[in-house]
VMD Tcl script that draws the C-alpha trace (Angstrom):
set ca {
  {143.03 -75.34 135.72}
  {142.73 -79.22 136.42}
  {143.03 -78.35 140.41}
  {140.81 -75.12 140.24}
  {138.09 -77.12 138.15}
  {138.04 -80.05 140.48}
  {137.37 -77.99 143.23}
  {134.41 -75.92 141.81}
  {132.30 -79.37 142.36}
  {128.85 -79.32 142.76}
  {126.96 -80.51 145.90}
  {125.10 -83.44 144.02}
  {128.33 -85.34 143.64}
  {127.68 -86.81 146.77}
  {130.12 -88.86 147.88}
  {132.35 -88.53 145.35}
  {133.00 -84.69 146.14}
  {135.81 -85.43 148.55}
  {137.84 -87.90 146.81}
  {137.55 -85.64 144.02}
  {138.69 -82.45 146.03}
  {141.85 -84.46 147.27}
  {142.34 -84.94 143.56}
  {142.35 -81.07 143.05}
  {144.58 -80.52 145.84}
  {146.87 -83.12 144.45}
  {146.73 -81.78 140.76}
  {148.99 -79.48 139.59}
  {148.65 -75.95 138.13}
  {149.02 -75.59 134.36}
  {152.26 -73.67 133.53}
  {154.80 -74.58 130.76}
  {156.12 -77.49 132.48}
  {152.87 -79.28 133.24}
  {151.85 -78.28 129.83}
  {155.01 -79.95 128.21}
  {155.01 -83.04 130.27}
  {151.66 -83.18 129.38}
  {152.12 -82.79 125.80}
  {154.58 -85.46 125.88}
  {153.10 -88.46 128.17}
  {149.39 -87.89 125.82}
  {151.51 -88.09 122.29}
  {153.50 -91.08 123.61}
  {150.53 -92.95 124.40}
  {148.57 -92.23 121.55}
  {151.60 -93.20 119.31}
  {152.22 -96.16 120.87}
  {148.83 -97.51 120.41}
  {148.60 -96.52 116.70}
  {152.39 -97.73 116.68}
  {151.59 -101.34 118.48}
  {147.80 -101.54 116.62}
  {150.30 -101.46 113.02}
  {152.14 -104.31 113.39}
  {152.98 -106.58 110.91}
  {151.67 -109.31 111.37}
  {149.17 -107.89 114.12}
  {150.73 -108.13 117.60}
  {154.37 -109.28 116.62}
  {155.66 -106.42 118.91}
  {154.43 -106.40 122.40}
  {152.49 -103.02 123.91}
  {155.77 -102.51 126.42}
  {158.21 -102.54 123.40}
  {155.81 -99.83 121.07}
  {155.17 -98.01 124.48}
  {159.26 -97.59 124.31}
  {159.94 -97.09 121.46}
  {157.82 -94.21 120.92}
  {158.86 -92.39 124.19}
  {162.38 -93.05 123.09}
  {161.72 -91.62 119.38}
  {159.71 -88.65 121.23}
  {162.34 -88.39 123.96}
  {164.95 -88.23 121.67}
  {166.52 -91.13 123.72}
  {167.25 -93.02 120.83}
  {167.35 -96.45 122.89}
  {165.44 -99.43 121.14}
  {164.70 -102.59 122.34}
  {164.04 -104.34 118.81}
  {165.66 -103.95 115.64}
  {164.37 -101.05 113.48}
  {165.07 -102.53 110.35}
  {162.24 -105.43 111.07}
  {159.43 -102.81 111.59}
  {157.44 -102.18 108.61}
  {157.64 -98.76 107.22}
  {154.53 -96.93 108.30}
  {156.18 -97.95 112.07}
  {159.54 -96.53 110.77}
  {157.27 -93.20 109.42}
  {155.87 -93.04 113.22}
  {159.12 -92.86 114.71}
  {160.22 -90.64 112.28}
  {157.53 -88.09 112.92}
  {157.81 -88.28 116.83}
  {161.49 -87.09 116.85}
  {160.69 -84.16 115.03}
  {157.07 -83.87 117.17}
  {159.86 -83.64 120.36}
  {162.46 -81.42 118.75}
  {163.41 -79.29 121.33}
  {163.51 -76.46 118.46}
  {160.19 -77.76 117.56}
  {158.60 -77.19 120.83}
  {160.27 -73.66 121.23}
  {159.19 -72.85 117.73}
  {155.90 -73.58 118.70}
  {156.07 -71.52 122.09}
  {157.73 -68.36 119.67}
  {154.09 -68.83 117.65}
  {152.02 -68.59 120.90}
  {153.72 -65.72 122.76}
  {153.65 -63.72 119.46}
  {149.56 -64.45 119.01}
  {149.35 -63.59 122.37}
  {151.23 -60.20 121.87}
  {148.80 -59.82 118.97}
  {145.49 -60.40 121.19}
  {147.21 -57.84 123.59}
  {147.82 -55.41 121.51}
  {143.95 -55.35 120.44}
  {143.10 -55.24 123.99}
  {144.91 -51.95 124.46}
  {143.65 -50.01 121.57}
  {140.39 -51.03 122.97}
  {141.08 -49.92 126.45}
  {142.05 -46.63 124.79}
  {139.46 -46.62 122.79}
  {136.89 -46.89 125.70}
  {138.78 -44.50 127.73}
  {138.44 -41.57 125.22}
  {134.51 -42.18 125.02}
  {134.16 -42.42 128.68}
  {136.88 -39.36 129.19}
  {133.93 -36.99 129.86}
  {132.47 -39.53 132.47}
  {135.22 -39.51 135.29}
  {133.61 -37.60 137.62}
  {131.05 -40.56 137.91}
  {133.95 -43.16 137.70}
  {135.53 -41.29 140.74}
  {132.47 -42.30 142.84}
  {133.43 -45.92 142.31}
  {136.98 -45.85 143.05}
  {137.41 -43.04 145.40}
  {141.17 -42.20 144.82}
  {142.78 -39.03 143.52}
  {146.32 -38.71 142.30}
  {148.82 -36.10 143.01}
  {152.69 -36.58 142.00}
  {155.64 -36.00 144.61}
  {159.40 -36.24 144.26}
  {161.11 -38.30 142.05}
  {160.86 -42.03 143.04}
  {160.86 -45.46 141.71}
  {157.58 -46.33 139.96}
  {154.72 -47.16 142.34}
  {154.10 -50.25 140.64}
  {157.19 -51.91 142.03}
  {155.61 -52.02 145.67}
  {152.04 -52.43 145.34}
  {150.81 -55.99 147.03}
  {148.64 -58.32 144.57}
  {145.59 -57.51 146.40}
  {145.59 -53.80 147.50}
  {142.47 -53.29 145.35}
  {140.44 -56.30 145.44}
  {137.67 -54.41 146.78}
  {136.92 -52.03 143.81}
  {135.06 -54.57 142.27}
  {137.10 -54.40 138.82}
  {137.43 -57.07 136.79}
  {140.91 -58.92 136.07}
  {142.71 -58.74 133.53}
  {142.76 -54.88 132.74}
  {145.66 -52.67 132.54}
  {148.98 -52.92 133.54}
  {150.03 -50.03 135.92}
  {149.13 -46.41 136.16}
  {150.44 -44.28 132.81}
  {152.75 -42.10 134.94}
  {156.15 -40.23 134.05}
  {159.03 -42.81 134.86}
  {160.36 -41.13 138.16}
  {156.73 -40.55 139.23}
  {155.28 -42.12 142.34}
  {151.40 -41.70 142.84}
  {150.42 -40.19 146.05}
  {147.24 -42.24 146.73}
  {144.65 -40.31 149.13}
  {140.94 -41.46 149.81}
  {137.84 -39.69 149.54}
  {137.52 -36.16 147.81}
  {139.98 -33.61 147.95}
  {139.57 -30.28 149.55}
  {139.91 -27.14 147.38}
  {143.42 -26.23 149.13}
  {144.54 -29.41 148.23}
  {143.38 -29.37 144.36}
  {144.75 -25.95 144.22}
  {147.88 -27.07 145.68}
  {148.34 -30.17 143.09}
  {147.75 -27.86 140.35}
  {150.19 -25.61 141.27}
  {152.69 -25.30 138.42}
  {155.28 -23.88 140.46}
  {154.99 -26.20 143.54}
  {158.51 -27.95 143.91}
  {158.67 -31.68 143.83}
  {155.13 -31.65 142.75}
  {152.84 -31.73 139.80}
  {149.69 -32.63 138.33}
  {149.04 -34.99 135.49}
  {145.18 -34.07 134.44}
  {144.20 -36.76 132.45}
  {145.35 -39.61 134.48}
  {143.15 -42.12 134.30}
  {141.61 -44.12 137.50}
  {143.01 -46.75 139.46}
  {142.15 -50.18 138.55}
  {142.41 -53.81 140.35}
  {145.39 -54.53 137.80}
  {146.94 -50.77 138.45}
  {147.14 -51.87 142.12}
  {148.02 -55.47 141.64}
  {145.87 -58.48 141.62}
  {144.57 -60.25 144.76}
  {141.62 -61.59 146.84}
  {139.66 -59.36 148.90}
  {140.60 -58.92 152.19}
  {144.01 -58.14 151.50}
  {146.44 -55.41 152.45}
  {145.14 -52.03 151.68}
  {146.86 -48.60 150.14}
  {148.04 -46.05 153.56}
  {149.64 -42.74 152.77}
  {152.69 -41.69 153.51}
  {153.35 -37.86 154.30}
  {154.26 -36.12 151.66}
  {157.75 -34.64 151.18}
  {159.96 -31.50 149.96}
  {162.84 -30.70 148.38}
  {164.60 -32.00 151.07}
  {163.30 -34.91 151.46}
  {161.87 -34.27 155.55}
  {158.26 -35.28 156.16}
  {155.73 -32.43 156.00}
  {153.11 -33.90 157.89}
  {153.30 -35.75 160.69}
  {150.43 -37.96 160.45}
  {150.99 -41.44 159.42}
  {147.66 -43.51 158.89}
  {149.32 -46.86 158.38}
  {151.07 -48.01 161.36}
  {153.41 -49.96 159.42}
  {154.13 -46.99 157.25}
  {158.05 -46.33 156.60}
  {159.10 -42.80 157.30}
  {161.01 -40.92 154.31}
  {164.00 -41.23 156.50}
  {164.25 -44.46 156.46}
  {163.19 -45.40 152.74}
  {165.29 -43.03 151.57}
  {162.24 -40.85 149.76}
  {158.46 -40.44 150.21}
  {156.41 -43.00 148.44}
  {153.46 -45.16 149.02}
  {153.69 -48.27 151.84}
  {151.01 -51.09 152.78}
  {149.43 -52.60 155.49}
  {150.38 -56.05 156.81}
  {147.81 -58.10 154.96}
  {144.60 -59.21 157.31}
  {143.67 -62.24 155.10}
  {142.85 -65.12 157.62}
  {145.35 -67.97 158.85}
  {142.97 -70.72 156.70}
  {143.53 -68.32 153.28}
  {147.17 -68.45 153.96}
  {147.80 -71.86 154.38}
  {145.56 -73.07 151.43}
  {148.18 -69.97 149.10}
  {151.10 -71.94 150.60}
  {149.56 -75.54 149.87}
  {149.12 -74.07 146.21}
  {152.39 -72.99 145.66}
  {153.62 -76.41 147.20}
  {151.43 -78.09 144.39}
  {152.75 -76.21 141.80}
  {155.61 -77.58 139.12}
  {158.22 -75.11 139.06}
  {161.18 -76.48 137.10}
  {164.46 -77.64 138.61}
  {165.85 -74.99 141.05}
  {162.95 -72.76 141.65}
  {162.37 -71.81 145.15}
  {159.06 -73.19 146.30}
  {156.15 -70.72 145.91}
  {158.25 -68.73 143.43}
  {155.62 -66.44 140.79}
  {155.63 -63.33 139.63}
  {153.61 -61.56 141.87}
  {154.60 -58.95 144.66}
  {156.98 -60.63 147.60}
  {156.81 -57.83 149.82}
  {155.52 -54.35 150.60}
  {158.86 -53.00 150.18}
  {159.18 -49.14 150.77}
  {160.00 -47.18 147.86}
  {163.84 -46.03 146.94}
  {163.99 -42.49 145.37}
  {166.73 -41.79 142.82}
  {166.90 -39.31 140.13}
  {167.28 -40.14 136.44}
  {169.45 -37.38 135.97}
  {173.36 -38.57 136.38}
  {175.11 -36.56 139.19}
  {171.74 -35.52 140.42}
  {171.74 -38.19 143.33}
  {175.11 -40.20 144.87}
  {172.95 -43.14 145.53}
  {171.50 -44.00 141.84}
  {173.58 -47.08 140.69}
  {175.07 -46.51 137.33}
  {172.61 -48.60 135.20}
  {172.08 -49.10 131.18}
  {169.76 -46.60 129.91}
  {166.66 -47.75 127.63}
  {166.85 -44.85 125.20}
  {168.93 -46.96 122.55}
  {165.36 -48.77 121.81}
  {162.90 -46.16 122.22}
  {162.58 -43.09 124.19}
  {162.69 -43.41 127.70}
  {164.30 -42.52 130.74}
  {164.10 -45.89 132.30}
  {167.01 -48.25 132.86}
  {168.25 -51.71 132.57}
  {169.95 -53.84 135.07}
  {171.26 -57.59 135.49}
  {169.64 -60.48 133.43}
  {167.91 -57.65 130.84}
  {165.21 -56.34 133.68}
  {163.91 -53.04 132.18}
  {162.65 -51.08 135.49}
  {161.50 -47.42 135.88}
  {159.21 -47.36 133.11}
  {155.62 -45.91 132.89}
  {152.73 -47.90 131.40}
  {153.17 -46.15 128.17}
  {157.16 -47.09 128.04}
  {155.96 -50.58 129.12}
  {154.23 -50.62 125.78}
  {156.80 -49.56 123.32}
  {158.84 -52.26 124.91}
  {156.15 -54.75 124.62}
  {156.25 -53.84 120.90}
  {160.35 -54.25 120.78}
  {159.66 -57.66 122.34}
  {156.93 -58.51 119.62}
  {158.93 -57.45 116.95}
  {161.94 -59.96 117.86}
  {159.46 -62.65 118.68}
  {157.74 -61.88 115.32}
  {161.51 -61.90 113.38}
  {162.22 -65.26 115.62}
  {158.92 -66.81 114.59}
  {160.25 -66.49 110.94}
  {163.58 -67.73 111.33}
  {163.32 -70.69 113.90}
  {161.14 -72.31 111.58}
  {163.51 -71.79 108.77}
  {166.63 -72.89 110.68}
  {164.73 -75.94 111.81}
  {163.40 -76.73 108.08}
  {166.44 -75.86 106.11}
  {168.86 -77.78 108.54}
  {167.40 -81.00 108.04}
  {166.36 -80.67 104.14}
  {169.64 -80.08 103.12}
  {171.00 -82.78 105.55}
  {168.42 -85.41 104.41}
  {169.14 -84.58 100.67}
  {173.03 -84.62 101.49}
  {173.75 -87.86 103.03}
  {170.71 -89.67 100.88}
  {172.08 -88.87 98.16}
  {175.97 -89.87 99.19}
  {174.33 -93.38 100.79}
  {172.35 -93.90 97.24}
  {175.22 -92.95 95.42}
  {178.66 -94.56 97.78}
  {177.00 -97.15 100.23}
  {173.65 -98.68 98.96}
  {174.84 -102.22 99.79}
  {175.14 -101.25 103.59}
  {171.24 -100.43 103.27}
  {170.30 -103.05 101.24}
  {171.53 -105.87 103.45}
  {168.53 -104.75 105.78}
  {166.14 -104.96 103.29}
  {166.14 -100.81 103.31}
  {166.08 -98.24 100.55}
  {169.31 -95.98 100.81}
  {167.38 -92.68 100.28}
  {164.85 -93.58 103.27}
  {167.83 -94.56 105.73}
  {170.07 -91.33 104.66}
  {166.63 -88.86 105.35}
  {165.76 -91.15 108.43}
  {169.86 -90.64 109.76}
  {169.72 -87.10 109.17}
  {166.79 -86.32 110.84}
  {167.87 -88.64 113.66}
  {171.25 -86.78 113.81}
  {169.88 -83.04 113.81}
  {167.41 -83.75 116.50}
  {169.51 -85.99 118.05}
  {167.44 -89.09 118.68}
  {170.63 -91.29 117.92}
  {168.08 -93.91 116.49}
  {169.12 -95.63 113.01}
  {167.57 -98.05 111.11}
  {170.73 -100.09 110.36}
  {171.21 -102.60 112.58}
  {174.72 -101.41 112.71}
  {174.41 -98.24 112.97}
  {177.26 -95.96 112.48}
  {179.59 -98.68 111.99}
  {178.67 -99.72 108.84}
  {179.80 -95.97 107.71}
  {182.71 -95.66 109.85}
  {184.76 -95.02 106.98}
  {183.12 -92.77 105.26}
  {184.53 -89.08 105.98}
  {181.44 -87.53 104.37}
  {178.73 -89.16 106.41}
  {180.99 -88.70 109.60}
  {181.19 -84.88 109.21}
  {178.09 -83.92 108.15}
  {176.30 -85.70 110.66}
  {178.95 -84.25 113.14}
  {178.02 -80.69 112.13}
  {174.12 -81.64 112.26}
  {174.24 -82.86 116.07}
  {175.79 -79.86 116.81}
  {173.38 -77.66 114.98}
  {170.66 -79.41 116.47}
  {171.69 -78.81 120.02}
  {174.75 -77.72 122.03}
  {175.82 -75.53 119.17}
  {172.01 -74.41 118.46}
  {172.24 -71.09 120.68}
  {175.85 -70.43 119.08}
  {174.85 -70.75 115.58}
  {171.33 -68.96 116.24}
  {172.88 -65.90 117.59}
  {175.59 -65.68 114.77}
  {173.13 -66.00 111.98}
  {171.12 -62.66 113.69}
  {174.43 -60.87 114.41}
  {175.57 -61.58 110.71}
  {171.80 -60.27 109.50}
  {172.66 -56.90 111.72}
  {175.83 -56.47 110.29}
  {174.58 -56.76 106.97}
  {171.49 -54.57 107.52}
  {172.30 -50.88 106.08}
  {172.60 -47.68 108.19}
  {169.67 -45.64 106.89}
  {166.59 -44.85 107.99}
  {164.36 -47.61 105.72}
  {166.41 -50.06 107.25}
  {166.60 -48.90 111.28}
  {163.52 -51.08 112.24}
  {165.16 -54.02 111.15}
  {168.41 -53.06 112.88}
  {166.81 -52.08 116.12}
  {164.73 -54.84 116.22}
  {168.16 -57.17 115.33}
  {170.07 -55.06 117.82}
  {167.26 -55.31 120.98}
  {167.49 -59.72 120.25}
  {171.19 -59.35 120.44}
  {171.11 -57.44 123.56}
  {168.31 -59.04 125.34}
  {167.76 -62.26 123.62}
  {166.05 -64.34 127.02}
  {163.19 -61.71 127.02}
  {162.52 -63.53 123.59}
  {163.64 -67.08 123.38}
  {164.89 -69.53 125.57}
  {167.40 -70.97 123.46}
  {169.43 -67.59 122.24}
  {171.82 -66.02 125.11}
  {173.76 -62.93 125.14}
  {176.81 -62.46 124.19}
  {178.58 -63.40 127.07}
  {176.58 -66.29 128.07}
  {177.34 -67.58 124.13}
  {181.20 -67.39 124.59}
  {181.07 -69.72 127.56}
  {178.82 -72.16 125.82}
  {180.67 -72.38 123.19}
  {184.16 -72.68 125.19}
  {182.31 -75.49 127.13}
  {181.40 -77.39 123.83}
  {184.90 -77.23 123.02}
  {186.51 -78.11 125.73}
  {184.17 -81.28 126.61}
  {183.78 -82.14 123.33}
  {188.20 -81.91 123.02}
  {188.39 -84.35 126.15}
  {186.51 -86.93 124.80}
  {188.00 -86.75 121.47}
  {191.27 -86.69 123.45}
  {190.31 -89.64 126.06}
  {188.92 -91.90 122.87}
  {192.56 -91.35 120.84}
  {194.77 -91.81 124.31}
  {192.55 -94.86 126.23}
  {192.25 -97.03 123.33}
  {196.23 -97.23 122.91}
  {196.56 -100.79 122.24}
  {193.35 -101.81 121.53}
  {192.90 -104.03 118.78}
  {189.02 -103.44 117.86}
  {190.36 -99.52 117.37}
  {193.60 -99.58 116.21}
  {192.95 -102.18 113.42}
  {191.31 -98.79 111.88}
  {193.24 -96.73 109.45}
  {194.68 -93.68 111.38}
  {192.84 -91.49 109.23}
  {189.93 -93.54 110.39}
  {190.76 -93.70 113.79}
  {191.39 -89.62 114.35}
  {187.58 -89.10 112.45}
  {186.21 -91.45 114.29}
  {187.27 -90.27 117.57}
  {185.94 -87.16 116.92}
  {182.56 -87.97 115.80}
  {181.95 -90.46 118.43}
  {183.42 -87.78 120.70}
  {180.81 -85.48 119.34}
  {177.65 -88.00 119.56}
  {178.48 -89.46 122.90}
  {177.23 -85.89 124.64}
  {173.81 -85.76 122.79}
  {174.01 -87.42 119.17}
  {173.50 -91.38 120.46}
  {175.01 -92.95 117.24}
  {177.91 -95.23 117.69}
  {180.88 -95.58 115.20}
  {182.50 -98.36 117.01}
  {180.79 -101.16 119.46}
  {181.03 -99.28 122.62}
  {181.10 -102.57 124.68}
  {184.97 -102.82 122.59}
  {186.44 -99.54 124.20}
  {188.28 -99.65 127.29}
  {186.26 -99.61 130.56}
  {187.77 -96.03 131.51}
  {186.59 -94.96 128.32}
  {182.64 -96.17 129.26}
  {183.29 -94.44 132.78}
  {183.92 -91.29 131.02}
  {181.26 -91.77 128.79}
  {178.55 -91.93 131.44}
  {180.22 -88.72 133.18}
  {179.64 -86.82 129.72}
  {176.51 -88.62 129.51}
  {175.31 -87.11 132.79}
  {176.55 -83.56 132.56}
  {176.07 -83.53 129.02}
  {172.31 -81.17 129.17}
  {174.82 -79.08 131.70}
  {176.50 -76.47 129.23}
  {172.75 -75.01 127.68}
  {170.50 -75.64 130.56}
  {172.72 -73.65 133.34}
  {173.58 -70.98 130.54}
  {169.85 -71.01 129.97}
  {168.78 -70.78 133.57}
  {171.48 -68.41 134.42}
  {170.49 -65.70 131.87}
  {166.66 -65.96 133.11}
  {165.23 -62.47 133.49}
  {163.69 -63.94 136.94}
  {166.65 -65.73 138.14}
  {166.87 -64.06 141.14}
  {162.88 -64.46 141.62}
  {162.75 -68.13 140.59}
  {166.01 -69.01 143.52}
  {164.48 -67.09 145.86}
  {167.99 -65.44 145.95}
  {168.52 -61.63 145.31}
  {172.01 -59.86 144.51}
  {172.79 -56.30 145.06}
  {173.05 -53.95 141.97}
  {176.58 -52.84 142.30}
  {176.09 -50.91 138.85}
  {176.37 -51.07 134.80}
  {179.94 -50.14 134.84}
  {181.18 -52.59 137.32}
  {179.02 -55.46 134.97}
  {180.18 -53.70 131.89}
  {183.90 -54.35 133.34}
  {183.59 -58.02 134.59}
  {181.94 -59.11 131.16}
  {185.50 -58.29 128.95}
  {186.84 -61.30 127.54}
  {189.91 -63.37 129.26}
  {192.77 -64.01 127.08}
  {193.35 -67.67 126.25}
  {195.92 -67.98 129.26}
  {193.53 -67.33 131.48}
  {190.46 -69.10 129.86}
  {190.69 -72.08 132.42}
  {191.72 -70.12 135.46}
  {188.72 -67.93 134.97}
  {186.63 -70.86 134.61}
  {188.16 -72.42 138.15}
  {187.39 -68.98 139.62}
  {184.02 -68.68 137.94}
  {182.93 -72.03 139.85}
  {185.22 -72.46 142.95}
  {184.30 -68.47 143.61}
  {188.32 -67.73 144.67}
  {189.57 -64.46 144.05}
  {186.51 -62.71 141.90}
  {185.24 -59.27 142.23}
  {182.01 -58.71 144.27}
  {179.94 -58.73 140.75}
  {181.77 -61.80 139.29}
  {181.49 -63.44 142.93}
  {177.76 -63.22 142.95}
  {177.45 -64.26 139.56}
  {179.59 -67.29 140.47}
  {177.12 -68.08 143.33}
  {173.90 -68.10 141.12}
  {175.95 -70.61 138.78}
  {176.35 -73.02 141.82}
  {173.12 -72.62 143.10}
  {171.74 -73.40 139.75}
  {174.29 -76.21 139.72}
  {173.62 -77.45 143.23}
  {169.96 -77.71 141.96}
  {170.35 -79.84 138.70}
  {172.93 -82.12 140.59}
  {170.42 -82.67 143.23}
  {167.00 -83.32 140.89}
  {169.12 -85.43 139.00}
  {171.20 -87.98 141.33}
  {168.07 -89.64 143.49}
  {166.26 -90.38 140.58}
  {168.86 -91.90 138.84}
  {170.07 -93.87 141.62}
  {166.67 -95.04 142.66}
  {166.01 -96.01 139.15}
  {169.49 -97.88 139.26}
  {168.46 -99.62 142.42}
  {165.25 -100.88 141.19}
  {166.16 -102.13 138.00}
  {169.28 -103.84 139.65}
  {166.20 -105.94 142.01}
  {164.43 -107.00 139.19}
  {167.36 -107.99 136.65}
  {168.98 -109.83 139.82}
  {168.35 -113.02 138.34}
  {169.81 -112.42 134.80}
  {173.09 -111.18 136.44}
  {173.40 -114.17 138.67}
  {172.88 -116.10 135.25}
  {175.03 -113.87 133.09}
  {177.25 -111.59 135.59}
  {179.56 -110.11 132.90}
  {176.72 -108.90 130.30}
  {174.38 -107.56 133.27}
  {177.38 -105.83 135.46}
  {175.78 -102.99 137.36}
  {178.42 -100.43 135.43}
  {176.06 -101.69 132.37}
  {172.96 -101.18 133.99}
  {174.29 -97.70 134.59}
  {175.63 -96.70 131.63}
  {172.45 -98.01 130.39}
  {170.07 -95.88 132.74}
  {172.41 -92.60 132.33}
  {172.17 -92.88 128.38}
  {167.73 -93.13 128.91}
  {167.89 -89.99 131.34}
  {170.39 -87.96 129.28}
  {168.54 -88.47 125.84}
  {171.67 -89.66 123.97}
  {170.89 -93.40 123.28}
  {174.38 -94.91 123.08}
  {174.53 -98.30 124.85}
  {176.55 -101.51 125.79}
  {174.26 -103.56 123.43}
  {174.33 -107.26 123.95}
  {176.83 -110.00 122.42}
  {174.15 -111.65 120.84}
  {172.07 -109.10 119.39}
  {171.94 -105.86 118.01}
  {169.21 -103.91 119.75}
  {170.14 -101.66 122.88}
  {170.84 -103.72 126.18}
  {167.73 -102.46 127.61}
  {165.68 -104.78 124.66}
  {166.43 -108.09 127.26}
  {165.51 -106.64 130.26}
  {161.80 -107.51 131.94}
  {158.77 -105.53 131.62}
  {158.92 -103.64 134.18}
  {162.51 -102.53 134.17}
  {161.58 -101.17 130.49}
  {158.43 -99.16 132.13}
  {160.82 -97.53 134.48}
  {163.15 -96.56 131.65}
  {160.65 -95.06 130.17}
  {160.07 -92.69 133.02}
  {163.44 -92.25 133.18}
  {163.47 -91.13 129.60}
  {160.48 -88.47 130.11}
  {161.98 -87.10 133.29}
  {165.20 -86.58 131.45}
  {163.69 -85.08 128.43}
  {162.59 -82.52 130.66}
  {165.62 -81.50 133.13}
  {166.61 -79.29 130.36}
  {163.52 -77.01 130.20}
  {163.63 -73.53 131.78}
  {161.67 -73.15 135.17}
  {158.32 -72.00 135.04}
  {158.60 -68.00 135.69}
  {160.90 -67.67 132.37}
  {160.40 -64.50 130.35}
  {160.69 -66.36 127.35}
  {158.00 -68.83 127.73}
  {155.62 -66.45 129.53}
  {152.72 -65.01 127.92}
  {152.60 -61.17 127.99}
  {150.93 -59.86 131.29}
  {150.67 -57.37 133.97}
  {152.60 -58.96 136.21}
  {155.64 -59.39 134.79}
  {156.46 -55.78 134.14}
  {155.57 -55.28 138.51}
  {157.95 -58.29 138.93}
  {160.76 -56.53 137.27}
  {160.14 -53.27 139.24}
  {160.07 -54.97 142.47}
  {163.22 -57.37 141.57}
  {165.03 -53.73 140.69}
  {163.54 -51.99 144.08}
  {164.96 -54.64 146.07}
  {168.52 -55.00 144.67}
  {168.21 -51.16 145.25}
  {167.27 -51.27 148.69}
  {169.60 -53.86 149.80}
  {172.77 -52.10 148.24}
  {171.76 -48.90 150.03}
  {171.24 -50.73 153.10}
  {174.44 -52.10 152.98}
  {176.40 -48.81 151.80}
  {177.87 -50.34 149.02}
  {176.63 -48.12 146.09}
  {178.97 -47.51 142.86}
}
mol new
graphics top color blue
foreach p $ca { graphics top sphere $p radius 0.5 }
foreach p [lrange $ca 0 end-1] q [lrange $ca 1 end] { graphics top cylinder $p $q radius 0.2 }
display resetview
């Protein structure tokens, strides 16, 4: 990591050591967001140098404009400071490649392939560990001298992995990256004792008929990873008294001053003492957390490490055996297990072996996505490019020849730009040259939807269709099971594939928002000669295309400056919230949503959740949306779900508003002289429109009365650079948070985090007496 690397400096650096140490403290830790930022910034800088050096004649395009065009293409903003028709073919190819490299589908496909390779490496490591355990199985007595812990199994409780702190066994001296947790049955908790056991204890542990206890003969020794990663000097394990079947204590001695009694915890278990690390180490750790880039809405310091040493809450896996157990969905649908599935596809109550089987299900789903996502990305663009290129070549070649461009090249470029929602067009007139072409407008509208807002909808439809078409036979069982797992728990595998309920809400939001834009285009332009001069059928289709393009596509079929001012204001709002439906759905369906927000909800039971997920009728559609956003008249489960959505919305608004306001303020200062010369063209509304379009990565511009390029093409150099920063930040506002299951590599922390999250919900449910 950058920060850690700079902190490990040699004394020979002398006077440079302190400045480099300060830089190391400021450098963020590497995670999905920081890598994503680095990828975009470095690619834009490198391509800008190539773009600038490729100009003909040399230096005919300034480096500022070169950088702006590369950033605009990479971020899919689509704004252009010069006419693209004046570029040479190689420069157009550079923009063409950047559009695809910056595509959200391309980036997510790359993440899927990286996770698949990580799963394969993990499986190889697991196979090597098993081979190592089998070779050293006869030397367990010597290994116990290194790890003075012994195991016995007590009454059924949650797995111990959910309440082990990260640094409980650092003194064991075992390297990190070993095993995830103990290979125990799902409902068993290991009782940890220190030192060798007496003969009576050994006999009692091996007694087969002893109630509440059983013995695991071939249990591997504890490792640092099975107890949780951490630094030396952290919390150490202590004993809780063992309990009989009545849950009462059988041993009044407690070796930990903070051990929680079975009466309070609801059952026996393992607890940990308060950490003994120094205040200096705690302060340094907090500083490290504040430096991390975690994503919009993520609580400071949120990670997958254990949050607190909570006491275990006992419940049985047998229905009706314990009235305090929440009703949840079983995992046996995918593999033999007595575990549970709770909120946002969190699996808990699993042993290490069951975690490995869960990893196998995820791997097969990711392996399927590693094929279907690239095919989706390639085939949509291939067929779109062929269709639009052939149409322009055969029907309207004059529009491209007027700019000195090949019709096939213009069609291919427009198709790729539409699918990736860039909005860049090689024609100076953009799509106004094709405002009477039904095929062009409808095909590009479909490409715009397929590449962005409707991508999760189309992808789930493809997976669902394949699942339906798979024969229900033994030879197709693995395929059906993989597709079923992907449909039930998509956010464990992919960022842009959502559960059924979330997908329906996304579809509804796309239809409603695009419908509002379409109706507004037709109504607000009544009496506008620039629009009413078109034939009625053309006007309706143009309105539909503009409604689809204004939220993400970036193309314009009529001059935006010619529409009503009220419609321009509506377009500013729609561009601003363009990313909200997808990104709020993405973060609300995150497996670690509670952990990322730092807010935990009770787990009221799977039956109540299933009841709340039933689709409402069309007559109650808008009422349900209003209740979902305001929280009025909702059940306890719906109210908690609505609360999480409102938290995500507040965080997104706070993340966006101040940056946009600051950028508009700075650009208004820089362009103040031009405003005095031409207040109509350089009005505040036009500046806001341009900045919001760049931040939302849409690309629609008010334009200039004397040029075909975007309004920002007439700005000063500093204003263009500010807008470049706005576009880069805006491209990253639609990303998942850093601790998202779909972007994390498989590791030991994810399983323990799910166990702890379920534990926290269960404890709060029982403490409030609201168990279903």
